[in-house]
C-alpha positions as CSV (number, residue, x, y, z in Angstrom):
1,X,78.7,80.2,63.6
2,X,82.5,80.4,63.9
3,X,84.5,77.6,62.5
4,X,85.6,74.8,64.9
5,X,89.2,75.6,64.8
6,X,88.6,79.2,66.0
7,X,87.3,78.0,69.3
8,X,90.5,76.4,70.3
9,X,93.5,78.8,70.2
10,X,97.2,78.6,71.0
11,X,98.7,81.9,71.4
12,X,101.4,83.9,73.1
13,X,100.3,83.0,76.6
14,X,99.2,79.3,76.1
15,X,96.1,77.2,74.9
16,X,92.7,78.4,75.3
17,X,89.1,77.3,74.1
18,X,85.5,76.5,75.1
19,X,85.4,73.7,77.6
20,X,83.7,70.5,76.2
21,X,84.1,70.0,72.5
22,X,87.2,72.0,72.2
23,X,89.2,72.2,75.4
24,X,88.9,68.8,77.2
25,X,90.4,66.9,80.0
26,X,92.3,64.6,77.7
27,X,93.8,67.6,75.8
28,X,94.7,69.3,79.0
29,X,96.4,66.2,80.3
30,X,98.4,65.8,77.1
31,X,99.4,69.6,76.8
32,X,100.5,69.2,80.4
33,X,102.4,66.1,79.7
34,X,104.3,67.8,76.9
35,X,105.0,70.8,79.2
36,X,106.4,68.4,81.8
37,X,108.5,66.7,79.2
38,X,109.8,70.0,78.0
39,X,110.7,71.6,81.3
40,X,112.0,68.4,82.8
41,X,111.4,66.4,86.2
42,X,111.1,68.6,89.1
43,X,108.4,70.9,90.9
44,X,105.7,72.5,88.5
45,X,103.5,75.1,90.3
46,X,99.7,74.5,89.4
47,X,97.0,77.0,90.3
48,X,93.6,78.1,88.9
49,X,90.8,80.8,88.9
50,X,87.3,80.0,90.0
51,X,85.8,78.7,86.8
52,X,83.4,75.7,87.3
53,X,85.5,73.8,84.8
54,X,88.8,74.6,87.0
55,X,89.0,71.5,89.3
56,X,88.4,69.3,86.6
57,X,91.1,70.7,84.3
58,X,93.6,71.0,87.4
59,X,93.2,67.1,88.0
60,X,93.9,66.6,84.1
61,X,96.9,69.0,84.5
62,X,98.4,67.2,87.4
63,X,97.9,63.8,85.7
64,X,100.0,65.0,82.8
65,X,102.5,66.4,84.9
66,X,102.8,63.3,86.9
67,X,103.2,61.2,83.7
68,X,106.1,63.1,82.7
69,X,107.9,62.7,86.0
70,X,107.1,66.1,87.6
71,X,106.1,67.0,91.0
72,X,103.1,69.2,90.8
73,X,102.8,71.8,93.5
74,X,99.0,72.7,94.0
75,X,98.7,76.5,95.2
76,X,94.9,76.4,94.9
77,X,92.8,79.3,93.8
78,X,95.1,82.2,93.3
79,X,95.4,85.3,90.9
80,X,97.8,84.6,87.9
81,X,100.4,87.2,89.0
82,X,100.7,85.3,92.4
83,X,101.2,82.2,90.7
84,X,103.9,83.7,88.5
85,X,105.7,85.2,91.4
86,X,105.7,82.2,93.4
87,X,106.8,80.0,90.5
88,X,110.0,82.5,90.0
89,X,110.6,82.7,93.7
90,X,110.8,78.9,94.3
91,X,112.7,78.2,91.2
92,X,110.4,75.6,90.0
93,X,110.7,74.0,86.7
94,X,107.8,75.9,85.4
95,X,104.3,77.0,86.3
96,X,100.7,76.4,84.9
97,X,97.7,78.9,85.8
98,X,94.2,77.4,84.7
99,X,92.5,80.3,83.7
100,X,90.9,82.0,80.6
101,X,91.4,85.4,82.3
102,X,88.7,87.9,80.8
103,X,86.9,85.6,78.6
104,X,83.5,84.4,79.4
105,X,83.0,81.5,81.8
106,X,82.5,78.7,79.3
107,X,86.1,79.2,78.5
108,X,89.2,78.0,80.0
109,X,93.0,77.9,79.4
110,X,96.3,76.8,80.3
111,X,98.7,79.8,80.9
112,X,102.3,78.5,80.7
113,X,105.2,79.9,82.7
114,X,109.0,79.1,82.6
115,X,111.2,78.6,85.6
116,X,111.3,82.5,86.0
117,X,107.7,82.7,86.3
118,X,107.3,84.4,82.8
119,X,105.3,83.3,79.8
120,X,107.0,81.4,77.2
121,X,109.1,83.4,74.6
122,X,108.6,82.6,70.9
123,X,111.6,80.0,70.9
124,X,110.3,78.2,73.9
125,X,106.7,78.2,72.9
126,X,107.5,76.9,69.4
127,X,109.9,74.1,71.0
128,X,106.9,73.2,73.2
129,X,104.4,73.0,70.3
130,X,106.7,70.8,68.3
131,X,107.0,68.4,71.1
132,X,103.2,68.4,71.6
133,X,102.4,67.7,68.0
134,X,105.0,65.0,67.9
135,X,103.3,63.3,71.0
136,X,106.9,62.4,71.9
137,X,106.2,62.7,75.7
138,X,108.3,61.4,78.7
139,X,106.5,58.5,80.4
140,X,107.6,58.1,83.9
141,X,107.7,54.6,85.3
142,X,106.5,53.5,88.8
143,X,109.9,54.4,90.5
144,X,109.9,57.8,89.0
145,X,106.3,58.8,89.6
146,X,106.0,61.7,92.3
147,X,103.2,62.9,94.1
148,X,101.3,66.1,94.2
149,X,102.4,68.6,97.1
150,X,100.3,71.4,98.3
151,X,101.3,75.3,99.3
152,X,98.2,77.2,100.1
153,X,100.0,79.6,102.5
154,X,103.2,81.0,100.8
155,X,102.3,82.5,97.5
156,X,99.8,85.2,98.7
157,X,102.2,86.6,101.3
158,X,105.0,86.7,98.9
159,X,103.2,88.6,96.3
160,X,101.7,91.2,98.8
161,X,105.0,91.9,100.4
162,X,106.7,92.6,97.0
163,X,104.1,94.8,96.1
164,X,104.2,96.8,99.6
165,X,107.8,97.1,99.5
166,X,107.4,99.7,96.7
167,X,104.8,102.1,98.2
168,X,104.5,104.2,101.2
169,X,102.3,101.6,103.3
170,X,102.3,103.8,106.3
171,X,101.0,106.9,104.6
172,X,98.3,104.8,102.9
173,X,97.3,103.2,106.1
174,X,97.1,106.5,107.9
175,X,94.5,107.8,105.2
176,X,92.1,104.9,106.0
177,X,90.7,105.2,102.5
178,X,87.2,104.3,101.9
179,X,87.6,101.7,99.0
180,X,84.9,99.8,96.9
181,X,85.9,96.6,95.3
182,X,84.2,94.2,92.7
183,X,86.3,91.0,92.3
184,X,83.8,89.2,90.1
185,X,83.9,86.3,92.5
186,X,87.2,85.4,90.9
187,X,90.7,84.3,91.9
188,X,91.5,87.5,93.7
189,X,88.4,87.5,95.8
190,X,90.0,86.8,99.1
191,X,93.3,88.0,98.5
192,X,91.9,91.5,97.4
193,X,89.9,91.7,100.6
194,X,92.9,90.8,102.8
195,X,95.2,93.3,100.8
196,X,93.0,96.2,101.1
197,X,91.3,95.7,104.4
198,X,94.1,94.0,106.4
199,X,97.3,95.0,104.8
200,X,96.5,98.7,103.8
201,X,93.8,99.4,106.5
202,X,91.2,100.6,103.9
203,X,87.4,100.8,104.9
204,X,86.5,98.3,102.4
205,X,83.1,97.8,100.8
206,X,83.1,94.8,98.6
207,X,80.8,92.8,96.3
208,X,81.4,89.7,94.2
209,X,84.1,88.3,96.5
210,X,82.7,84.7,97.1
211,X,85.0,82.4,94.9
212,X,82.3,79.6,95.2
213,X,79.8,81.5,93.0
214,X,79.7,82.2,89.4
215,X,80.6,85.4,87.7
216,X,77.8,87.9,88.5
217,X,78.9,90.3,85.3
218,X,80.8,90.1,82.1
219,X,84.5,88.7,83.1
220,X,86.3,91.7,81.5
221,X,86.0,94.8,83.8
222,X,84.7,97.5,81.4
223,X,82.7,100.6,82.0
224,X,79.5,99.3,80.8
225,X,79.9,96.1,83.0
226,X,80.7,97.9,86.4
227,X,77.3,99.7,87.1
228,X,77.1,97.9,90.4
229,X,80.6,99.1,91.6
230,X,79.8,102.7,90.5
231,X,76.6,102.7,92.5
232,X,78.5,101.2,95.5
233,X,81.1,103.9,95.3
234,X,78.4,106.5,95.4
235,X,76.2,104.9,98.1
236,X,79.2,104.4,100.4
237,X,80.7,107.6,99.7
238,X,84.0,105.7,98.6
239,X,87.1,107.6,97.5
240,X,88.0,105.1,94.9
241,X,86.6,101.7,93.4
242,X,88.4,98.8,91.9
243,X,87.3,95.9,89.9
244,X,89.3,92.8,88.7
245,X,88.9,90.2,86.1
246,X,88.6,86.5,87.1
247,X,92.3,86.1,87.2
248,X,93.4,89.3,89.0
249,X,95.6,90.6,86.5
250,X,93.6,93.2,85.0
251,X,92.4,96.3,86.8
252,X,89.6,98.8,86.3
253,X,89.0,102.0,88.4
254,X,86.3,104.2,89.5
255,X,86.7,107.7,90.7
256,X,84.9,109.1,93.8
257,X,81.9,109.8,91.6
258,X,81.5,106.5,90.4
259,X,82.9,107.3,86.9
260,X,84.8,104.4,85.6
261,X,88.2,105.7,84.3
262,X,89.5,104.8,80.8
263,X,91.9,101.7,81.2
264,X,94.6,103.6,79.2
265,X,94.2,106.6,81.9
266,X,94.6,104.0,84.8
267,X,97.9,102.9,83.2
268,X,99.0,106.4,82.6
269,X,98.4,107.3,86.3
270,X,100.5,104.1,87.3
271,X,103.2,105.2,84.9
272,X,103.4,108.7,86.1
273,X,103.4,107.6,89.7
274,X,106.4,104.9,89.1
275,X,108.4,107.2,86.9
276,X,108.4,109.8,89.9
277,X,110.3,107.1,91.8
278,X,112.2,104.7,89.5
279,X,114.7,105.5,86.6
280,X,114.0,103.6,83.2
281,X,111.8,104.0,80.1
282,X,108.3,102.6,79.3
283,X,107.0,99.7,77.2
284,X,103.4,99.5,76.0
285,X,101.6,97.9,73.1
286,X,100.5,99.3,70.0
287,X,96.9,99.8,71.1
288,X,97.8,101.9,74.3
289,X,97.0,105.5,74.3
290,X,99.4,108.3,73.2
291,X,98.8,109.8,76.7
292,X,101.6,107.3,77.7
293,X,104.1,109.2,75.5
294,X,103.1,112.4,76.8
295,X,103.4,111.3,80.4
296,X,106.8,109.7,79.8
297,X,108.1,112.8,78.0
298,X,107.3,115.0,81.1
299,X,109.7,112.8,82.9
300,X,112.1,112.8,80.2
301,X,111.7,109.0,79.4
302,X,111.2,107.1,76.1
303,X,108.2,104.8,75.2
304,X,108.7,101.6,73.4
305,X,105.8,99.7,71.6
306,X,105.3,96.2,71.0
307,X,102.6,93.7,69.5
308,X,99.6,93.2,71.8
309,X,100.0,90.5,74.3
310,X,101.7,90.4,77.8
311,X,104.7,88.1,76.7
312,X,105.6,90.8,73.9
313,X,105.6,93.6,76.4
314,X,107.6,91.8,78.8
315,X,110.3,90.6,76.4
316,X,110.6,94.4,75.3
317,X,110.9,95.4,79.2
318,X,113.6,93.0,79.6
319,X,115.5,94.0,76.6
320,X,115.5,97.9,77.4
321,X,115.4,97.6,81.1
322,X,112.2,99.7,81.5
323,X,110.8,101.0,84.8
324,X,107.2,100.1,84.1
325,X,105.1,98.5,81.1
326,X,101.8,97.5,80.4
327,X,98.6,97.3,78.1
328,X,96.3,100.4,78.7
329,X,93.3,98.8,76.7
330,X,93.1,95.9,79.0
331,X,94.0,97.4,82.2
332,X,97.3,95.5,82.5
333,X,100.1,97.3,84.7
334,X,103.5,95.7,84.7
335,X,106.0,96.7,87.3
336,X,109.5,94.7,87.0
337,X,110.5,95.6,90.3
338,X,107.7,93.4,91.6
339,X,107.5,90.9,88.7
340,X,107.4,90.8,85.0
341,X,103.7,90.2,84.8
342,X,100.5,92.0,84.6
343,X,99.2,92.7,88.3
344,X,96.2,94.4,89.5
345,X,97.7,94.7,93.1
346,X,100.5,96.7,91.9
347,X,98.2,99.1,90.1
348,X,96.0,99.4,93.3
349,X,98.8,100.1,95.6
350,X,100.2,102.8,93.4
351,X,97.1,104.7,93.0
352,X,96.3,104.7,96.8
353,X,100.1,105.8,97.2
354,X,99.6,108.6,94.8
355,X,96.4,109.7,96.5
356,X,98.0,109.6,100.0
357,X,101.0,111.4,98.8
358,X,99.1,114.4,97.1
359,X,96.0,114.4,98.9
360,X,94.2,114.6,95.5
361,X,91.2,112.7,94.6
362,X,91.2,110.1,91.6
363,X,89.3,112.5,89.4
364,X,91.7,115.4,90.1
365,X,94.6,113.1,89.2
366,X,92.9,111.8,86.1
367,X,92.2,115.5,85.0
368,X,95.7,116.2,85.0
369,X,96.4,113.7,82.4
370,X,96.9,114.7,78.6
371,X,93.5,114.3,77.0
372,X,92.6,112.0,74.1
373,X,89.7,110.3,72.9
374,X,89.4,106.5,72.1
375,X,87.0,104.2,70.4
376,X,87.1,100.3,70.5
377,X,85.1,97.8,68.6
378,X,85.2,94.2,67.3
379,X,84.0,92.2,64.4
380,X,84.2,88.7,63.4
381,X,86.1,87.8,60.1
382,X,86.6,84.8,57.9
383,X,89.8,83.0,56.9
384,X,91.3,84.4,53.8
385,X,89.7,87.9,54.2
386,X,92.3,89.4,56.5
387,X,94.9,90.2,54.0
388,X,92.5,92.1,51.6
389,X,90.9,93.9,54.3
390,X,94.4,95.3,55.7
391,X,95.3,96.4,52.2
392,X,91.8,98.2,51.9
393,X,92.5,100.1,55.3
394,X,95.8,101.2,53.9
395,X,94.2,102.4,50.6
396,X,91.5,104.1,52.6
397,X,94.2,106.2,54.6
398,X,96.9,107.1,52.1
399,X,100.0,108.8,53.4
400,X,99.4,107.3,56.8
401,X,102.5,105.9,58.5
402,X,101.9,102.0,58.7
403,X,103.1,99.5,61.3
404,X,102.5,96.0,60.4
405,X,104.2,94.3,63.4
406,X,100.8,93.4,64.9
407,X,97.8,93.6,62.4
408,X,97.9,97.2,61.0
409,X,98.5,100.5,62.8
410,X,98.0,103.6,60.7
411,X,99.2,106.8,62.2
412,X,97.8,110.2,60.9
413,X,98.2,113.6,61.8
414,X,94.8,113.8,63.5
415,X,95.2,110.4,65.5
416,X,95.7,106.6,64.7
417,X,93.9,103.6,63.9
418,X,94.7,100.0,65.0
419,X,93.3,96.8,63.5
420,X,94.4,93.3,64.5
421,X,93.3,89.8,65.1
422,X,92.5,88.8,68.8
423,X,95.1,86.5,70.4
424,X,92.3,84.8,72.4
425,X,89.0,84.9,70.2
426,X,88.0,84.6,66.5
427,X,87.5,88.4,66.3
428,X,89.1,91.5,64.9
429,X,89.9,94.2,67.4
430,X,89.6,97.8,66.2
431,X,90.7,100.9,68.0
432,X,91.2,104.6,67.2
433,X,92.3,107.6,68.9
434,X,92.4,111.3,68.3
435,X,92.6,114.6,70.1
436,X,88.9,115.3,69.9
437,X,85.8,113.2,70.0
438,X,84.7,114.0,66.5
439,X,88.1,113.1,65.1
440,X,88.1,109.8,66.9
441,X,84.4,109.1,65.7
442,X,85.4,109.7,62.1
443,X,88.5,107.6,62.2
444,X,86.7,104.8,64.1
445,X,83.6,104.9,61.8
446,X,85.6,104.8,58.6
447,X,87.7,101.7,60.0
448,X,84.5,99.8,61.0
449,X,82.6,100.4,57.8
450,X,85.5,98.8,55.9
451,X,85.8,95.8,58.4
452,X,82.1,95.2,58.5
453,X,81.5,95.9,54.8
């Protein structure tokens, strides 16, 4: 059984844990009051995904914000990117999304955004945590106490309009694509149907789009969890299938045969489409496939790499003025022209746009990508073991080029290995990539034997 402290984690995006013994309403209220104290009196946007614990924690968050003299703006159930875009657009003091994203339903989290609708940077996060641990919160008196406001209409329209302004909507609508959708009964259930069916005139076949029902599958959209979507694509003769996670920032894609594409290939397709239209370089995390480097090079662009985590990628995008960024391993696509956040709607729009432009099927577009083979795994670890483990990995691969900015990434002539501690769970993430399946299996196997042994 993991130690207690592992089930409540504060990372680059906010605070996260199993609801009940670890993430409680009182903790959410206190953290929200610390947040309100830090950002100052004014509007703070609050939205959530569809987890059963969402309404309870949203009430607690609003109480904490009111206690700090803030004016919560309840935007209801919405995807995280929609909340971020609305927060930045309305120049609120900040925003809070109550969602544990791809984690199992027993988890929940507070994702924290600054006035630009971006995750807190390192300095903001450290200052907020210092304030929280000191419990030196602002206590609003009766005359200063505000009320909760509601805006359930503006955010969705704002988000979709931004995305559609960067693709050829007329060409997509003219094709009347047959599209399958699995929204996991999450925050994107209704918005995704509106986007694909009403805005883009797709002939939509959707499953798991009832936000009042529990998640019907594992929250993270991975090939092994999307059998129903694959079957739907085949049975309805769809040209593409889309799957989201519960807060709508991650995207998985099926081709017309029902085969689920590797998430790194989905990002590579998006990068290729965007670089055909926009100037600038590319930013991805250390675990993202080298296919991105090849695609960027074909456009004469450079790739910058960061530690895993949306906030890290966003900071580098800002620093270098990149055209696009993302995290291939988790299906995250970030288009700064829309907003500096992971956004499944941007991914859906650009893939449909590319299909409309070229007349090619998804499988044909994917077949044009540079071919790499990837392996992923995970393992639990104990405190005190991480340092010796990383050293053992370096010793196992003498001569490899080491990057220690996020765990350990070892680059060899035949491929690479990346081992790092998860930002959200008490796990080690292990990834390997090579040009051939045999080389990928060999690298991954050697790393896993060390991690597990």
